[in-house]
C-alpha distance (Angstrom), angle and dihedral (degrees) to the residues before:
residue distance angle dihedral
M1 . . .
S2 3.79 . .
R3 3.78 128.3 .
V4 3.80 116.5 -135.2
L5 3.80 123.0 -160.3
I6 3.81 116.4 -162.8
I7 3.79 119.4 -164.2
E8 3.81 114.5 -161.9
S9 3.80 117.8 -165.4
S10 3.80 108.0 163.0
A11 3.80 113.4 123.6
R12 3.81 87.0 -145.5
Q13 3.77 120.4 82.4
Q14 3.82 94.3 -178.9
D15 3.80 124.3 47.0
S16 3.80 92.5 9.5
V17 3.79 111.5 151.9
S18 3.79 93.6 -160.4
R19 3.81 89.5 53.4
Q20 3.80 89.5 49.8
L21 3.80 88.4 54.2
T22 3.79 90.3 49.5
Q23 3.80 91.5 51.7
T24 3.79 90.7 50.6
F25 3.81 91.2 47.5
T26 3.81 91.3 49.3
Q27 3.80 94.5 49.0
Q28 3.79 93.0 48.2
W29 3.79 94.0 43.3
Q30 3.81 93.4 49.7
A31 3.80 90.8 48.8
A32 3.81 91.5 51.8
H33 3.83 96.6 37.3
P34 3.83 107.0 29.3
G35 3.81 93.3 168.8
D36 3.79 96.5 54.8
S37 3.79 122.0 106.4
I38 3.80 119.5 -130.8
T39 3.80 123.3 -158.7
V40 3.81 119.8 -170.2
R41 3.79 123.1 -158.9
D42 3.80 111.6 -171.4
L43 3.80 109.4 -158.8
A44 3.81 91.7 -172.6
R45 3.79 95.0 55.9
N46 3.81 92.9 38.4
P47 3.81 109.1 23.5
V48 3.77 120.1 -159.7
P49 3.83 113.3 -130.8
H50 3.76 116.9 -109.6
L51 3.79 118.8 -101.8
D52 3.80 107.9 -77.6
A53 3.80 143.6 158.9
N54 3.81 92.2 -81.5
L55 3.79 92.7 58.0
L56 3.79 92.3 45.0
G57 3.79 89.3 50.0
G58 3.78 91.1 49.0
W59 3.78 90.9 53.2
M60 3.77 98.8 42.2
K61 3.79 108.5 32.6
P62 3.81 124.4 81.7
A63 3.81 111.8 -106.0
E64 3.80 94.2 -106.3
Q65 3.82 91.4 55.3
R66 3.81 98.4 51.0
N67 3.78 119.9 105.1
A68 3.80 122.1 -141.4
A69 3.83 94.5 -92.9
E70 3.80 91.7 50.0
Q71 3.79 91.3 48.8
D72 3.81 91.2 49.7
S73 3.81 90.9 49.8
L74 3.80 91.4 49.7
Q75 3.79 91.2 48.9
R76 3.82 90.9 52.5
S77 3.80 91.4 48.7
N78 3.80 90.6 48.5
E79 3.81 91.3 52.1
L80 3.80 92.9 50.6
T81 3.79 93.0 44.3
E82 3.80 93.3 48.2
E83 3.82 89.8 53.0
L84 3.79 89.4 54.2
L85 3.80 94.1 44.4
A86 3.81 90.7 51.5
A87 3.82 94.3 50.8
D88 3.78 123.5 95.3
V89 3.80 92.5 -171.5
L90 3.81 125.5 35.3
V91 3.81 120.8 -160.8
M92 3.80 118.4 -170.7
A93 3.80 117.4 -170.6
A94 3.79 109.4 -162.1
P95 3.79 131.4 170.5
M96 3.79 113.7 -155.0
Y97 3.79 110.1 -106.9
N98 3.80 114.8 -175.1
F99 3.82 92.3 -19.4
A100 3.81 94.3 -52.8
I101 3.80 143.7 61.0
P102 3.82 124.7 -62.1
S103 3.80 114.3 -87.6
T104 3.81 88.4 -121.5
L105 3.81 89.8 63.2
K106 3.80 91.3 46.4
A107 3.81 89.2 52.6
W108 3.81 90.3 52.3
L109 3.80 90.7 50.5
D110 3.80 90.0 50.3
H111 3.83 88.5 57.3
V112 3.81 96.8 49.1
L113 3.80 103.0 38.7
R114 3.79 94.5 87.5
A115 3.78 128.7 162.6
G116 3.77 110.8 -122.5
V117 3.81 92.4 16.2
T118 3.82 111.1 54.8
F119 3.81 96.4 7.8
K120 3.77 137.3 8.9
Y121 3.77 137.0 -154.9
T122 3.80 116.5 -118.2
D123 3.79 136.6 177.0
T124 3.79 88.2 -93.7
G125 3.81 96.1 45.8
P126 3.82 136.5 -85.8
Q127 3.79 118.8 -22.0
G128 3.80 125.6 -160.4
L129 3.78 117.0 -127.2
L130 3.82 100.1 -163.8
T131 3.79 98.2 79.1
G132 3.79 118.8 154.5
K133 3.79 96.1 39.6
R134 3.80 127.5 116.4
A135 3.77 126.7 -142.8
Y136 3.79 134.0 -162.7
V137 3.79 121.6 -167.2
L138 3.81 116.6 -159.6
T139 3.78 112.0 -165.3
A140 3.80 134.8 -176.8
R141 3.79 118.1 -158.7
G142 3.78 132.2 -176.4
G143 3.80 92.4 -145.9
I144 3.78 136.1 21.9
Y145 3.78 112.6 -83.8
A146 3.81 110.6 145.5
G147 3.78 110.5 132.7
S148 3.80 94.0 4.2
A149 3.80 130.2 117.4
A150 3.81 88.4 -113.1
D151 3.80 92.2 65.0
H152 3.79 105.8 97.7
Q153 3.80 93.9 158.5
E154 3.79 105.8 69.3
P155 3.83 99.3 39.4
Y156 3.80 91.9 46.8
L157 3.80 95.7 46.5
R158 3.82 92.2 45.0
Q159 3.79 89.5 53.2
V160 3.80 93.3 46.3
M161 3.80 93.6 47.3
G162 3.79 91.9 46.8
F163 3.79 89.8 48.8
I164 3.81 90.7 61.8
G165 3.80 93.1 41.1
I166 3.81 103.0 -95.7
H167 3.79 105.5 128.0
D168 3.81 99.3 152.7
V169 3.81 96.0 84.6
E170 3.81 125.7 151.7
F171 3.80 122.2 -168.8
I172 3.78 121.4 -153.0
H173 3.80 111.4 -170.6
A174 3.79 126.3 -165.1
E175 3.81 98.4 -161.6
G176 3.78 133.9 -178.0
M177 3.80 94.0 32.6
N178 3.83 93.0 148.1
L179 3.79 98.1 38.2
G180 3.77 123.6 103.8
G181 3.76 129.5 -114.9
D182 3.79 118.3 27.5
F183 3.81 95.8 -28.2
H184 3.82 95.1 103.4
E185 3.79 95.0 49.8
K186 3.80 92.9 42.2
G187 3.80 93.2 49.0
L188 3.80 92.6 48.6
N189 3.80 92.6 46.4
Q190 3.80 91.5 51.2
A191 3.80 91.4 50.3
N192 3.79 92.9 48.0
A193 3.81 90.9 48.4
K194 3.80 89.8 55.8
L195 3.79 91.3 45.3
S196 3.80 90.7 54.9
Q197 3.81 88.7 61.8
V198 3.80 95.7 50.4
A199 3.81 103.7 71.4
């Protein structure tokens, strides 16, 4: 039995394409793997605070020196990190906002990219500690950006995932969502066709 962690980050609850992709993924995955557990963390409904002095203090100070805010921040980071550590499959649903990922998703990443926990520094450079996991990234984009210099989602997320040891990463892009003509339907159909092959 595998454990799947889904990270939602779209600010929209209704009419969100990335959430539609997540629903499709979930339905197909459950049909193919009925025994698997699926955990959903919705960063729009329950935002994670941005990296701040309290979180840094929680990470870096000895337990007896932490104040209450630092302890709370550390506890939140631990909860998020433990969810990721427990997962066999990570699914990130990310609309493209201003050519990149939502700030809510960046804040989540800032909580779980932790030296000594999800990666470590060695004499030969950083080494990811989350080997053996798979990741799927479901994106929704107003225009068409895959493979272009304007795409700051896929290169960044590939680097971040590789940094913590997740190298088996598949991107499924729904592109052209805000373009006229048949672009929206075509982009959604292409994404759904790829999703049908995942489970």
